[in-house]
PABA-947422 format. One record per residue: residue in three letters; x, y, z of N, C-alpha, C in turn. Coordinates in nm, 2 decimals, padded with zeros to 4 digits, always signed. Example, Ala and Ser with C-alpha at 12.3 -4.5 7.8 and 13.67 -1.06 7.14 Angstrom:
<sites>
   type   n.east   n.north     n.up   ca.east   ca.north    ca.up   c.east   c.north     c.up
    ala   +01.32    -00.57   +00.78    +01.23     -00.45   +00.78   +01.32    -00.33   +00.78
    ser   +01.28    -00.22   +00.71    +01.37     -00.11   +00.71   +01.29    +00.00   +00.79
</sites>
This chain:
<sites>
   type   n.east   n.north     n.up   ca.east   ca.north    ca.up   c.east   c.north     c.up
    met   -02.76    +00.99   +03.38    -02.65     +00.96   +03.29   -02.63    +01.08   +03.20
    lys   -02.50    +01.10   +03.17    -02.47     +01.21   +03.08   -02.51    +01.18   +02.94
    glu   -02.55    +01.28   +02.86    -02.58     +01.26   +02.72   -02.46    +01.25   +02.64
    leu   -02.46    +01.16   +02.54    -02.36     +01.14   +02.45   -02.42    +01.14   +02.31
    leu   -02.38    +01.24   +02.23    -02.42     +01.24   +02.09   -02.33    +01.15   +02.01
    val   -02.39    +01.06   +01.93    -02.32     +00.97   +01.84   -02.35    +01.01   +01.70
    val   -02.24    +01.05   +01.63    -02.26     +01.09   +01.49   -02.18    +01.00   +01.39
    asp   -02.25    +00.93   +01.30    -02.19     +00.85   +01.21   -02.16    +00.93   +01.08
    leu   -02.03    +00.94   +01.05    -01.99     +01.03   +00.94   -01.97    +00.95   +00.81
    gly   -01.98    +00.82   +00.82    -01.96     +00.73   +00.70   -01.81    +00.74   +00.66
    leu   -01.79    +00.73   +00.53    -01.65     +00.73   +00.48   -01.61    +00.88   +00.46
    met   -01.50    +00.92   +00.53    -01.47     +01.06   +00.53   -01.31    +01.07   +00.53
    glu   -01.27    +01.16   +00.44    -01.12     +01.19   +00.43   -01.07    +01.23   +00.57
    tyr   -00.95    +01.18   +00.60    -00.89     +01.20   +00.73   -00.88    +01.35   +00.76
    gly   -00.83    +01.43   +00.67    -00.82     +01.58   +00.69   -00.95    +01.64   +00.73
    ala   -01.06    +01.60   +00.66    -01.19     +01.66   +00.69   -01.24    +01.62   +00.83
    ala   -01.21    +01.49   +00.86    -01.25     +01.44   +01.00   -01.18    +01.51   +01.11
    trp   -01.05    +01.53   +01.08    -00.97     +01.60   +01.19   -01.01    +01.75   +01.20
    glu   -01.05    +01.81   +01.09    -01.10     +01.95   +01.10   -01.23    +01.95   +01.18
    leu   -01.32    +01.85   +01.16    -01.45     +01.85   +01.24   -01.42    +01.82   +01.39
    gln   -01.32    +01.74   +01.41    -01.28     +01.71   +01.55   -01.24    +01.84   +01.62
    arg   -01.15    +01.92   +01.55    -01.10     +02.04   +01.61   -01.21    +02.14   +01.64
    arg   -01.30    +02.15   +01.55    -01.42     +02.24   +01.57   -01.51    +02.19   +01.68
    ala   -01.53    +02.06   +01.69    -01.61     +02.00   +01.79   -01.55    +02.02   +01.93
    ala   -01.41    +02.00   +01.94    -01.34     +02.01   +02.06   -01.35    +02.16   +02.11
    ala   -01.34    +02.25   +02.02    -01.35     +02.39   +02.06   -01.49    +02.42   +02.11
    ala   -01.59    +02.37   +02.05    -01.73     +02.39   +02.09   -01.75    +02.32   +02.22
    arg   -01.69    +02.21   +02.25    -01.71     +02.14   +02.38   -01.65    +02.22   +02.49
    lys   -01.53    +02.29   +02.46    -01.47     +02.37   +02.56   -01.56    +02.49   +02.60
    arg   -01.64    +02.54   +02.50    -01.73     +02.65   +02.52   -01.85    +02.61   +02.58
    gly   -01.88    +02.48   +02.59    -02.00     +02.43   +02.64   -02.12    +02.44   +02.54
    ala   -02.09    +02.45   +02.41    -02.19     +02.47   +02.31   -02.25    +02.33   +02.27
    ile   -02.18    +02.22   +02.30    -02.23     +02.09   +02.27   -02.20    +02.00   +02.39
    pro   -02.27    +01.89   +02.40    -02.24     +01.79   +02.50   -02.13    +01.70   +02.45
    asp   -02.10    +01.60   +02.53    -02.00     +01.50   +02.48   -02.04    +01.43   +02.35
    val   -01.94    +01.41   +02.26    -01.98     +01.35   +02.13   -01.88    +01.24   +02.10
    leu   -01.94    +01.14   +02.03    -01.86     +01.03   +01.97   -01.88    +01.03   +01.82
    leu   -01.77    +01.07   +01.75    -01.77     +01.06   +01.61   -01.73    +00.93   +01.56
    leu   -01.80    +00.87   +01.47    -01.77     +00.74   +01.41   -01.75    +00.75   +01.26
    cys   -01.65    +00.69   +01.20    -01.63     +00.70   +01.06   -01.53    +00.59   +01.01
    glu   -01.52    +00.58   +00.88    -01.42     +00.51   +00.81   -01.34    +00.61   +00.73
    his   -01.21    +00.58   +00.70    -01.13     +00.67   +00.62   -01.08    +00.60   +00.49
    pro   -01.06    +00.67   +00.39    -00.99     +00.62   +00.27   -00.85    +00.59   +00.32
    his   -00.77    +00.51   +00.25    -00.64     +00.47   +00.29   -00.55    +00.59   +00.34
    val   -00.50    +00.58   +00.46    -00.42     +00.69   +00.51   -00.33    +00.63   +00.62
    ile   -00.21    +00.68   +00.63    -00.12     +00.65   +00.74   -00.10    +00.77   +00.82
    thr   -00.10    +00.76   +00.95    -00.08     +00.88   +01.04   +00.03    +00.85   +01.14
    leu   +00.10    +00.95   +01.17    +00.21     +00.94   +01.26   +00.18    +01.03   +01.39
    gly   +00.19    +00.97   +01.51    +00.17     +01.04   +01.63   +00.29    +01.13   +01.67
    arg   +00.26    +01.22   +01.76    +00.36     +01.32   +01.80   +00.49    +01.25   +01.85
    asn   +00.48    +01.13   +01.91    +00.60     +01.07   +01.96   +00.65    +00.96   +01.87
    gly   +00.59    +00.95   +01.75    +00.62     +00.84   +01.65   +00.76    +00.86   +01.58
    lys   +00.80    +00.75   +01.52    +00.93     +00.75   +01.45   +00.90    +00.73   +01.30
    ile   +00.94    +00.82   +01.22    +00.92     +00.81   +01.08   +00.99    +00.69   +01.02
    ser   +01.09    +00.64   +01.09    +01.15     +00.51   +01.05   +01.06    +00.39   +01.05
    asn   +00.95    +00.40   +01.12    +00.85     +00.30   +01.12   +00.76    +00.30   +01.00
    leu   +00.78    +00.39   +00.91    +00.71     +00.39   +00.78   +00.80    +00.31   +00.68
    arg   +00.75    +00.20   +00.64    +00.84     +00.11   +00.56   +00.84    +00.14   +00.41
    ala   +00.74    +00.22   +00.36    +00.73     +00.25   +00.22   +00.77    +00.39   +00.19
    pro   +00.83    +00.42   +00.08    +00.87     +00.55   +00.03   +00.74    +00.63   -00.01
    glu   +00.75    +00.76   -00.02    +00.64     +00.84   -00.07   +00.59    +00.80   -00.20
    ser   +00.67    +00.76   -00.29    +00.63     +00.72   -00.43   +00.54    +00.60   -00.42
    val   +00.57    +00.50   -00.33    +00.48     +00.38   -00.32   +00.35    +00.42   -00.26
    leu   +00.35    +00.51   -00.16    +00.22     +00.55   -00.10   +00.13    +00.62   -00.21
    arg   +00.19    +00.70   -00.29    +00.11     +00.77   -00.40   +00.06    +00.67   -00.49
    gln   +00.14    +00.57   -00.53    +00.10     +00.47   -00.63   -00.02    +00.39   -00.57
    met   -00.02    +00.36   -00.44    -00.12     +00.28   -00.38   -00.24    +00.37   -00.33
    gly   -00.23    +00.50   -00.35    -00.34     +00.59   -00.31   -00.35    +00.60   -00.16
    val   -00.24    +00.60   -00.09    -00.24     +00.62   +00.05   -00.18    +00.75   +00.09
    ser   -00.26    +00.83   +00.16    -00.21     +00.96   +00.21   -00.14    +00.95   +00.34
    phe   -00.07    +01.06   +00.38    +00.01     +01.05   +00.51   -00.01    +01.18   +00.58
    phe   -00.03    +01.17   +00.71    -00.05     +01.29   +00.80   +00.04    +01.27   +00.92
    glu   +00.11    +01.38   +00.96    +00.17     +01.39   +01.09   +00.07    +01.46   +01.19
    thr   +00.04    +01.40   +01.30    -00.07     +01.45   +01.39   -00.01    +01.48   +01.53
    asn   -00.10    +01.54   +01.61    -00.07     +01.57   +01.75   -00.12    +01.47   +01.85
    arg   -00.16    +01.35   +01.80    -00.21     +01.25   +01.89   -00.09    +01.18   +01.96
    gly   -00.12    +01.10   +02.06    -00.02     +01.02   +02.12   +00.00    +00.89   +02.03
    gly   +00.10    +00.81   +02.07    +00.12     +00.69   +01.99   +00.22    +00.71   +01.88
    asp   +00.24    +00.60   +01.81    +00.34     +00.60   +01.70   +00.27    +00.61   +01.57
    ile   +00.29    +00.51   +01.48    +00.24     +00.52   +01.34   +00.13    +00.41   +01.33
    thr   +00.03    +00.45   +01.25    -00.08     +00.35   +01.23   -00.14    +00.37   +01.09
    tyr   -00.23    +00.28   +01.05    -00.30     +00.28   +00.92   -00.45    +00.29   +00.95
    his   -00.52    +00.37   +00.87    -00.66     +00.37   +00.87   -00.71    +00.34   +00.73
    gly   -00.82    +00.27   +00.71    -00.87     +00.25   +00.58   -01.01    +00.19   +00.58
    pro   -01.07    +00.17   +00.47    -01.21     +00.12   +00.46   -01.22    -00.02   +00.54
    gly   -01.33    -00.04   +00.61    -01.34     -00.16   +00.69   -01.29    -00.15   +00.83
    gln   -01.24    -00.03   +00.86    -01.19     -00.01   +01.00   -01.28    +00.10   +01.06
    leu   -01.34    +00.07   +01.18    -01.42     +00.16   +01.25   -01.34    +00.25   +01.33
    val   -01.34    +00.38   +01.30    -01.26     +00.48   +01.38   -01.35    +00.56   +01.47
    gly   -01.32    +00.57   +01.59    -01.40     +00.65   +01.69   -01.32    +00.77   +01.74
    tyr   -01.38    +00.89   +01.73    -01.32     +01.01   +01.79   -01.41    +01.06   +01.90
    pro   -01.38    +01.03   +02.02    -01.46     +01.09   +02.13   -01.42    +01.23   +02.16
    ile   -01.51    +01.32   +02.17    -01.49     +01.46   +02.21   -01.56    +01.47   +02.34
    leu   -01.48    +01.45   +02.45    -01.53     +01.44   +02.58   -01.46    +01.55   +02.67
    asn   -01.54    +01.60   +02.77    -01.48     +01.69   +02.87   -01.45    +01.61   +02.99
    leu   -01.33    +01.56   +03.00    -01.29     +01.47   +03.11   -01.30    +01.55   +03.25
    ala   -01.29    +01.68   +03.24    -01.31     +01.75   +03.37   -01.44    +01.73   +03.44
    glu   -01.54    +01.69   +03.36    -01.67     +01.66   +03.41   -01.69    +01.51   +03.43
    ile   -01.59    +01.43   +03.40    -01.60     +01.28   +03.41   -01.50    +01.23   +03.51
    arg   -01.37    +01.24   +03.47    -01.26     +01.20   +03.56   -01.13    +01.25   +03.50
    arg   -01.06    +01.32   +03.57    -00.93     +01.38   +03.52   -00.82    +01.28   +03.54
    asp   -00.82    +01.19   +03.45    -00.72     +01.08   +03.46   -00.70    +01.02   +03.32
    val   -00.58    +01.06   +03.26    -00.56     +01.02   +03.12   -00.54    +00.86   +03.11
    gly   -00.47    +00.80   +03.21    -00.45     +00.66   +03.20   -00.59    +00.59   +03.21
    trp   -00.67    +00.63   +03.30    -00.81     +00.57   +03.31   -00.88    +00.59   +03.18
    tyr   -00.87    +00.70   +03.11    -00.94     +00.73   +02.99   -00.89    +00.63   +02.88
    val   -00.76    +00.61   +02.87    -00.71     +00.51   +02.77   -00.76    +00.37   +02.80
    arg   -00.75    +00.33   +02.93    -00.80     +00.20   +02.97   -00.95    +00.18   +02.94
    ser   -01.02    +00.29   +02.95    -01.17     +00.28   +02.92   -01.20    +00.26   +02.78
    leu   -01.11    +00.33   +02.69    -01.13     +00.30   +02.55   -01.10    +00.16   +02.51
    glu   -00.99    +00.10   +02.58    -00.96     -00.04   +02.56   -01.08    -00.13   +02.60
    glu   -01.13    -00.09   +02.72    -01.25     -00.17   +02.77   -01.37    -00.17   +02.68
    thr   -01.39    -00.05   +02.61    -01.50     -00.04   +02.52   -01.48    -00.14   +02.40
    met   -01.36    -00.15   +02.35    -01.34     -00.25   +02.24   -01.34    -00.39   +02.29
    ile   -01.29    -00.41   +02.41    -01.29     -00.55   +02.47   -01.43    -00.60   +02.48
    arg   -01.52    -00.51   +02.53    -01.66     -00.55   +02.54   -01.73    -00.57   +02.41
    ala   -01.70    -00.49   +02.31    -01.76     -00.50   +02.18   -01.72    -00.63   +02.12
    thr   -01.59    -00.67   +02.14    -01.53     -00.79   +02.08   -01.60    -00.91   +02.15
    ala   -01.62    -00.91   +02.28    -01.68     -01.02   +02.35   -01.82    -01.04   +02.29
    gly   -01.89    -00.94   +02.25    -02.02     -00.96   +02.19   -02.02    -01.04   +02.06
    phe   -01.90    -01.06   +02.00    -01.89     -01.14   +01.88   -01.84    -01.28   +01.92
    gly   -01.82    -01.30   +02.05    -01.78     -01.43   +02.10   -01.63    -01.45   +02.10
    ile   -01.55    -01.34   +02.09    -01.41     -01.34   +02.09   -01.35    -01.28   +02.22
    ala   -01.26    -01.34   +02.28    -01.19     -01.29   +02.40   -01.07    -01.20   +02.35
    ser   -01.07    -01.08   +02.39    -00.96     -00.99   +02.37   -00.90    -00.94   +02.50
    lys   -00.79    -00.87   +02.49    -00.72     -00.84   +02.62   -00.63    -00.72   +02.60
    arg   -00.58    -00.67   +02.71    -00.47     -00.57   +02.71   -00.34    -00.65   +02.72
    val   -00.23    -00.58   +02.67    -00.10     -00.64   +02.68   -00.01    -00.53   +02.75
    ala   +00.05    -00.57   +02.86    +00.13     -00.48   +02.94   +00.23    -00.40   +02.85
    gly   +00.23    -00.27   +02.86    +00.33     -00.19   +02.79   +00.29    -00.16   +02.64
    cys   +00.18    -00.22   +02.60    +00.14     -00.20   +02.46   -00.01    -00.16   +02.45
    thr   -00.03    -00.03   +02.44    -00.16     +00.03   +02.43   -00.25    -00.03   +02.32
    gly   -00.37    -00.06   +02.35    -00.46     -00.12   +02.25   -00.53    -00.24   +02.29
    val   -00.59    -00.31   +02.20    -00.66     -00.44   +02.23   -00.60    -00.55   +02.14
    trp   -00.58    -00.66   +02.21    -00.51     -00.77   +02.15   -00.58    -00.90   +02.16
    val   -00.56    -00.99   +02.06    -00.62     -01.12   +02.06   -00.51    -01.23   +02.05
    asp   -00.53    -01.34   +02.13    -00.44     -01.45   +02.12   -00.47    -01.53   +02.00
    val   -00.37    -01.57   +01.92    -00.39     -01.65   +01.80   -00.29    -01.76   +01.80
    thr   -00.33    -01.87   +01.73    -00.25     -01.99   +01.72   -00.15    -01.97   +01.60
    val   -00.03    -01.99   +01.63    +00.07     -01.97   +01.52   +00.16    -02.10   +01.50
    cys   +00.11    -02.22   +01.54    +00.18     -02.34   +01.51   +00.20    -02.36   +01.36
    gly   +00.32    -02.39   +01.32    +00.34     -02.41   +01.18   +00.39    -02.29   +01.11
    glu   +00.36    -02.17   +01.17    +00.41     -02.04   +01.12   +00.54    -02.00   +01.18
    lys   +00.54    -02.02   +01.32    +00.66     -01.98   +01.39   +00.70    -02.09   +01.48
    glu   +00.79    -02.17   +01.43    +00.83     -02.29   +01.50   +00.90    -02.26   +01.64
    glu   +00.96    -02.14   +01.65    +01.02     -02.11   +01.77   +00.93    -02.08   +01.89
    val   +00.80    -02.06   +01.86    +00.70     -02.03   +01.96   +00.65    -02.16   +02.02
    lys   +00.70    -02.20   +02.13    +00.67     -02.34   +02.18   +00.53    -02.36   +02.22
    asp   +00.46    -02.25   +02.27    +00.33     -02.27   +02.32   +00.23    -02.25   +02.21
    cys   +00.28    -02.22   +02.09    +00.19     -02.21   +01.97   +00.09    -02.09   +01.99
    lys   +00.13    -01.99   +02.06    +00.04     -01.87   +02.08   +00.12    -01.75   +02.05
    asp   +00.05    -01.65   +02.00    +00.10     -01.52   +01.98   -00.01    -01.42   +01.99
    glu   +00.02    -01.29   +01.98    -00.09     -01.19   +02.00   -00.09    -01.10   +01.87
    glu   -00.21    -01.07   +01.83    -00.23     -00.98   +01.71   -00.32    -00.87   +01.76
    lys   -00.30    -00.75   +01.70    -00.37     -00.63   +01.74   -00.50    -00.61   +01.67
    leu   -00.60    -00.60   +01.74    -00.74     -00.58   +01.69   -00.78    -00.43   +01.69
    gly   -00.73    -00.36   +01.79    -00.77     -00.22   +01.81   -00.66    -00.13   +01.86
    ala   -00.64    -00.02   +01.80    -00.54     +00.08   +01.83   -00.59    +00.20   +01.90
    ile   -00.51    +00.27   +01.97    -00.55     +00.39   +02.04   -00.45    +00.50   +02.03
    gly   -00.49    +00.62   +02.01    -00.40     +00.74   +02.01   -00.48    +00.86   +02.04
    val   -00.46    +00.93   +02.15    -00.54     +01.04   +02.19   -00.47    +01.17   +02.21
    his   -00.55    +01.28   +02.22    -00.49     +01.41   +02.24   -00.59    +01.48   +02.34
    leu   -00.53    +01.55   +02.44    -00.62     +01.62   +02.53   -00.57    +01.77   +02.54
    ser   -00.67    +01.86   +02.54    -00.64     +02.00   +02.55   -00.75    +02.06   +02.65
    arg   -00.70    +02.11   +02.76    -00.79     +02.16   +02.87   -00.89    +02.05   +02.91
    trp   -00.84    +01.93   +02.91    -00.92     +01.81   +02.95   -01.03    +01.77   +02.85
    val   -01.03    +01.83   +02.73    -01.12     +01.79   +02.63   -01.04    +01.70   +02.53
    thr   -01.10    +01.58   +02.50    -01.03     +01.48   +02.42   -01.06    +01.50   +02.27
    ser   -00.96    +01.45   +02.19    -00.98     +01.43   +02.05   -00.90    +01.31   +02.01
    his   -00.90    +01.28   +01.88    -00.84     +01.15   +01.82   -00.91    +01.04   +01.90
    gly   -00.86    +00.92   +01.91    -00.93     +00.81   +01.98   -00.89    +00.67   +01.95
    phe   -00.97    +00.59   +01.88    -00.94     +00.45   +01.86   -00.98    +00.41   +01.72
    ala   -00.91    +00.30   +01.68    -00.94     +00.24   +01.55   -00.96    +00.09   +01.57
    tyr   -01.07    +00.04   +01.52    -01.11     -00.10   +01.55   -01.13    -00.17   +01.41
    asn   -01.05    -00.28   +01.39    -01.04     -00.35   +01.27   -01.16    -00.44   +01.25
    val   -01.25    -00.41   +01.16    -01.37     -00.49   +01.14   -01.35    -00.58   +01.01
    ser   -01.34    -00.52   +00.90    -01.31     -00.59   +00.77   -01.19    -00.53   +00.70
    thr   -01.10    -00.47   +00.77    -00.99     -00.40   +00.72   -00.90    -00.49   +00.63
    asp   -00.85    -00.43   +00.52    -00.75     -00.50   +00.43   -00.62    -00.50   +00.51
    leu   -00.58    -00.61   +00.57    -00.47     -00.61   +00.66   -00.33    -00.60   +00.58
    arg   -00.34    -00.61   +00.45    -00.21     -00.60   +00.38   -00.15    -00.46   +00.38
    tyr   -00.24    -00.36   +00.41    -00.19     -00.22   +00.41   -00.10    -00.20   +00.54
    phe   -00.12    -00.28   +00.64    -00.03     -00.27   +00.76   +00.11    -00.31   +00.73
    asp   +00.14    -00.38   +00.62    +00.27     -00.41   +00.58   +00.35    -00.29   +00.54
    leu   +00.28    -00.17   +00.52    +00.35     -00.05   +00.49   +00.42    +00.02   +00.61
    ile   +00.39    -00.03   +00.73    +00.44     +00.03   +00.85   +00.48    -00.08   +00.95
    val   +00.54    -00.03   +01.06    +00.56     -00.11   +01.18   +00.45    -00.07   +01.27
    pro   +00.34    -00.15   +01.27    +00.22     -00.11   +01.34   +00.24    -00.06   +01.48
    cys   +00.21    +00.07   +01.51    +00.22     +00.13   +01.64   +00.37    +00.12   +01.69
    gly   +00.46    +00.10   +01.60    +00.60     +00.10   +01.63   +00.65    -00.03   +01.70
    ile   +00.57    -00.13   +01.70    +00.60     -00.26   +01.77   +00.64    -00.36   +01.67
    ala   +00.77    -00.39   +01.65    +00.82     -00.48   +01.56   +00.78    -00.63   +01.59
    gly   +00.75    -00.71   +01.49    +00.72     -00.85   +01.52   +00.57    -00.87   +01.55
    lys   +00.49    -00.77   +01.56    +00.35     -00.79   +01.59   +00.27    -00.76   +01.47
    arg   +00.16    -00.83   +01.45    +00.07     -00.81   +01.33   -00.07    -00.76   +01.37
    ala   -00.14    -00.71   +01.28    -00.28     -00.66   +01.30   -00.37    -00.78   +01.26
    thr   -00.49    -00.78   +01.32    -00.59     -00.87   +01.28   -00.73    -00.80   +01.27
    ser   -00.83    -00.87   +01.23    -00.96     -00.81   +01.22   -01.07    -00.90   +01.26
    leu   -01.19    -00.85   +01.29    -01.30     -00.93   +01.33   -01.33    -01.04   +01.22
    glu   -01.33    -01.00   +01.09    -01.36     -01.09   +00.98   -01.25    -01.20   +00.98
    lys   -01.13    -01.17   +01.00    -01.02     -01.28   +01.00   -01.05    -01.37   +01.12
    leu   -01.08    -01.32   +01.23    -01.09     -01.40   +01.35   -01.22    -01.49   +01.34
    leu   -01.33    -01.43   +01.29    -01.45     -01.51   +01.28   -01.46    -01.59   +01.16
    gly   -01.39    -01.56   +01.06    -01.40     -01.64   +00.93   -01.52    -01.61   +00.86
    arg   -01.58    -01.50   +00.88    -01.70     -01.46   +00.80   -01.71    -01.31   +00.79
    ser   -01.80    -01.26   +00.71    -01.81     -01.11   +00.69   -01.88    -01.05   +00.81
    val   -01.85    -00.93   +00.84    -01.91     -00.86   +00.95   -01.95    -00.72   +00.90
    glu   -02.08    -00.69   +00.92    -02.13     -00.56   +00.88   -02.08    -00.45   +00.98
    met   -02.04    -00.34   +00.92    -01.99     -00.23   +01.00   -02.10    -00.18   +01.09
    lys   -02.22    -00.18   +01.06    -02.33     -00.14   +01.14   -02.34    -00.22   +01.27
    glu   -02.31    -00.35   +01.26    -02.32     -00.44   +01.37   -02.20    -00.41   +01.47
    ala   -02.08    -00.39   +01.41    -01.97     -00.35   +01.49   -01.99    -00.22   +01.56
    ala   -02.04    -00.12   +01.49    -02.06     +00.01   +01.54   -02.16    +00.01   +01.66
    ala   -02.27    -00.07   +01.64    -02.37     -00.08   +01.75   -02.30    -00.14   +01.88
    arg   -02.22    -00.24   +01.86    -02.15     -00.30   +01.98   -02.05    -00.20   +02.04
    ile   -01.98    -00.12   +01.96    -01.89     -00.02   +02.01   -01.97    +00.09   +02.09
    val   -02.07    +00.13   +02.03    -02.15     +00.24   +02.10   -02.21    +00.19   +02.23
    ala   -02.26    +00.07   +02.23    -02.32     +00.01   +02.35   -02.21    +00.00   +02.46
    gly   -02.09    -00.05   +02.42    -01.99     -00.07   +02.51   -01.94    +00.07   +02.57
    phe   -01.93    +00.16   +02.48    -01.89     +00.30   +02.52   -01.98    +00.36   +02.62
    gly   -02.11    +00.34   +02.60    -02.21     +00.39   +02.69   -02.20    +00.33   +02.83
    glu   -02.18    +00.20   +02.83    -02.16     +00.12   +02.96   -02.04    +00.17   +03.03
    val   -01.93    +00.17   +02.96    -01.80     +00.20   +03.03   -01.80    +00.34   +03.08
    phe   -01.85    +00.44   +03.01    -01.84     +00.58   +03.05   -01.97    +00.62   +03.12
    asp   -02.06    +00.53   +03.14    -02.19     +00.56   +03.21   -02.26    +00.68   +03.14
    met   -02.28    +00.66   +03.01    -02.34     +00.77   +02.93   -02.46    +00.71   +02.85
    asp   -02.55    +00.80   +02.81    -02.67     +00.77   +02.73   -02.65    +00.81   +02.59
    pro   -02.61    +00.71   +02.50    -02.58     +00.74   +02.36   -02.71    +00.77   +02.28
    arg   -02.70    +00.88   +02.21    -02.82     +00.92   +02.12   -02.77    +00.96   +01.99
    ala   -02.82    +00.90   +01.88    -02.78     +00.93   +01.75   -02.81    +01.07   +01.71
    ser   -02.72    +01.13   +01.63    -02.74     +01.27   +01.58   -02.68    +01.27   +01.44
    gly   -02.73    +01.36   +01.36    -02.68     +01.38   +01.22   -02.56    +01.48   +01.22
    arg   -02.48    +01.47   +01.12    -02.37     +01.57   +01.11   -02.42    +01.71   +01.10
    glu   -02.53    +01.73   +01.02    -02.58     +01.87   +01.00   -02.62    +01.93   +01.13
    ala   -02.69    +01.85   +01.22    -02.73     +01.90   +01.35   -02.61    +01.94   +01.43
    leu   -02.51    +01.85   +01.43    -02.39     +01.88   +01.51   -02.32    +02.01   +01.46
    glu   -02.31    +02.02   +01.32    -02.25     +02.14   +01.27   -02.32    +02.27   +01.31
    glu   -02.45    +02.26   +01.32    -02.52     +02.38   +01.36   -02.49    +02.42   +01.50
    arg   -02.47    +02.32   +01.59    -02.44     +02.35   +01.73   -02.29    +02.40   +01.74
    ile   -02.21    +02.34   +01.66    -02.06     +02.38   +01.67   -02.04    +02.52   +01.62
    gly   -02.11    +02.57   +01.52    -02.09     +02.70   +01.47   -01.99    +02.71   +01.35
    pro   -01.96    +02.83   +01.30    -01.88     +02.85   +01.18   -01.74    +02.80   +01.20
    gln   -01.68    +02.76   +01.08    -01.54     +02.72   +01.08   -01.45    +02.83   +01.11
    glu   -01.34    +02.80   +01.19    -01.24     +02.90   +01.21   -01.11    +02.87   +01.14
    asn   -01.03    +02.97   +01.11    -00.90     +02.95   +01.04   -00.79    +02.91   +01.14
    his   -00.71    +02.82   +01.10    -00.60     +02.78   +01.19   -00.50    +02.70   +01.10
    pro   -00.37    +02.68   +01.15    -00.27     +02.61   +01.07   -00.32    +02.46   +01.05
    ala   -00.29    +02.41   +00.93    -00.33     +02.27   +00.90   -00.22    +02.18   +00.95
    glu   -00.26    +02.05   +00.96    -00.16     +01.95   +00.99   -00.08    +01.92   +00.87
    thr   +00.04    +01.86   +00.89    +00.13     +01.83   +00.78   +00.08    +01.71   +00.71
    thr   +00.07    +01.72   +00.58    +00.03     +01.61   +00.50   +00.12    +01.59   +00.38
    ala   +00.12    +01.47   +00.33    +00.20     +01.44   +00.20   +00.12    +01.35   +00.11
</sites>
């Protein structure tokens, strides 16, 4: 089995995490590090993918500032999304040239990772055709009378990736105890009429981030046939090498 370094970054500003991703991806291309899975939470931030529409941002800049929400335009796939405390964000830095050169397979594998982790909590989740990510069926009787079968789908996990010379960055966001009210600031992933959910909302109880992270790591190892091994950030930084200067992402 291939080695997978798992680094828990804790709560980390989005810009700092993106900088670490870029450096790790460069090091992976050089062969200086093995495949890596970075895990973290972010302070409140909204990010827009390279194919996203700024019209899916529902709040003006003044409101974002007032609520302490930062904004980044990124080079990942996908549309607009929110990250915040209580959401487990995973940034895999993998060399797909050594695994499988198939972007569609990679995205489906990230979905499968979250599906397996969710099953560990006793919740059935699924894919929805044409809508990247992981979804859960919910009962909406009394909320939407026009839905005759009393079912709808809410999004539990989002995905947006970037590849350069088959090395991946960006990744997935898994709602554990996320404050779902912040999703009202956007049209989540550009899909009107759909809402986000979280493990805590679905289970009706609190969920420790460590428990969710352990299930995600286990699922990731199974899906990608890798051997996850915990590593500290300092040890990873030493293997990556010094920081290089480059243009920054757009932020507001």
